[in-house]
C-alpha positions in Angstrom: 102.0 96.3 104.6 98.9 96.0 106.8 96.8 99.1 107.7 95.2 99.8 110.8 94.7 102.5 113.5 96.9 101.3 115.9 100.1 99.2 114.7 101.2 98.6 118.1 98.2 96.8 119.2 97.7 94.9 116.0 101.8 93.6 116.3 101.0 92.7 119.8 98.4 90.6 118.9 100.5 88.8 116.4 103.1 88.4 118.9 100.3 86.7 121.1 99.4 84.6 118.5 103.0 83.4 117.9 103.2 85.0 114.2 105.7 87.4 115.3 108.3 87.8 118.0 108.5 91.1 120.1 111.5 91.8 118.5 109.5 91.7 115.0 111.2 89.0 113.8 109.5 85.7 112.6 108.0 83.7 115.1 107.3 79.6 115.0 104.7 79.8 112.4 104.5 82.5 109.6 102.5 85.2 109.3 103.5 85.3 105.7 103.6 81.8 103.9 107.3 82.5 102.0 108.8 83.9 105.0 110.1 87.5 105.6 113.3 89.0 107.0 111.5 91.4 109.4 108.4 93.4 110.6 108.5 97.8 111.5 105.6 99.7 112.8 105.5 103.0 110.8 103.4 106.0 112.2 103.2 109.3 110.6 101.7 112.3 112.2 98.9 112.7 109.7 97.1 110.0 107.1 99.1 108.7 104.2 98.0 107.5 101.1 99.7 104.0 100.3 99.6 102.2 96.9 101.5 99.3 96.1 104.0 102.0 94.2 103.6 99.9 90.8 101.4 102.4 89.4 98.4 101.8 86.8 96.1 101.0 90.1 92.3 102.5 88.9 90.0 103.5 91.3 86.3 102.7 91.1 82.6 104.4 92.7 82.1 102.6 95.4 77.6 103.3 93.9 78.7 101.1 90.5 80.1 98.3 92.0 78.2 95.0 91.6 78.6 91.7 93.7 82.2 90.6 94.9 83.3 94.2 94.6 83.4 93.8 90.4 82.1 97.3 88.4 78.7 97.0 87.6 79.1 100.0 84.9 81.9 102.2 83.7 83.0 103.7 86.9 86.5 104.5 86.1 86.8 107.6 88.6 90.7 107.4 88.2 91.9 110.7 86.5 89.2 112.3 89.0 90.9 110.7 91.8 94.2 112.0 90.9 93.4 115.1 90.9 91.3 115.0 94.1 94.1 113.1 95.9 96.8 116.2 95.0 94.6 118.9 96.7 93.9 116.6 99.6 97.7 116.5 100.0 98.0 120.2 99.3 95.2 120.3 102.7 92.2 120.2 101.2 89.5 117.6 101.9 89.3 114.1 101.3 86.8 114.3 98.9 86.0 113.7 95.1 82.8 114.8 93.4 82.1 111.6 91.4 80.6 111.0 88.2 77.2 109.5 89.9 76.3 112.6 91.3 77.9 111.9 95.0 80.6 113.4 96.7 82.9 110.8 98.2 85.3 110.5 100.8 88.9 109.3 99.0 88.4 106.7 101.8 85.4 105.4 100.0 86.4 104.4 97.1 87.9 100.9 95.5 91.2 100.5 94.2 92.3 98.1 91.6 94.7 96.9 93.3 94.3 97.8 96.7 95.5 101.1 98.5 94.5 102.7 101.3 94.3 106.0 104.2 96.4 105.2 107.3 98.7 106.9 109.5 100.2 103.3 111.3 100.8 100.3 109.3 103.1 97.0 109.9 105.5 96.5 106.9 107.1 93.4 106.5 110.9 93.4 104.5 112.1 90.6 102.5 109.1 89.1 101.9 109.2 85.4 100.6 105.7 85.5 99.0 102.7 87.6 98.9 100.3 85.6 100.7 99.7 85.5 104.2 98.9 82.1 106.5 95.3 81.2 107.1 96.4 82.0 111.0 97.5 85.6 109.7 93.8 86.3 108.1 92.3 85.1 111.3 94.0 87.5 113.6 94.1 90.2 111.0 90.8 89.8 110.8 89.9 92.0 107.8 92.4 94.7 108.0 93.2 95.9 104.6 97.0 94.3 103.5 98.4 96.1 100.7 101.6 94.8 98.5 104.3 96.7 97.6 107.1 96.1 95.3 110.2 98.5 96.2 
């Protein structure tokens, strides 16, 4: 999944780059190294929390990350995040009181593997390999990418 604030605009950029056809089928060059069957734009009325769907992820405090995004000290806040996510889904604020003393927006936390919040995304179906081509990375320009099995 490619998370974005405007999935239709991102799809149009991928079409313009020749990575997708207007029908959301693979284009003449590979968006994904191993190819894919088709893509679709998913839009929800409200933000969703998206993960790999495999469980076992870890959540780290952004204040405790060192160079390259690696945890600089014990900063695993997964348990606190799980409670905060449940409260947010029930209509509470998207915030978490962290052990570092800050009150972080849940989207500012660091997830391993990648997770994120989005209202729109592009989902690739029946992906042959999870590696994006360099052309795709250039077009995506840092858009969050989530690998999801299921």
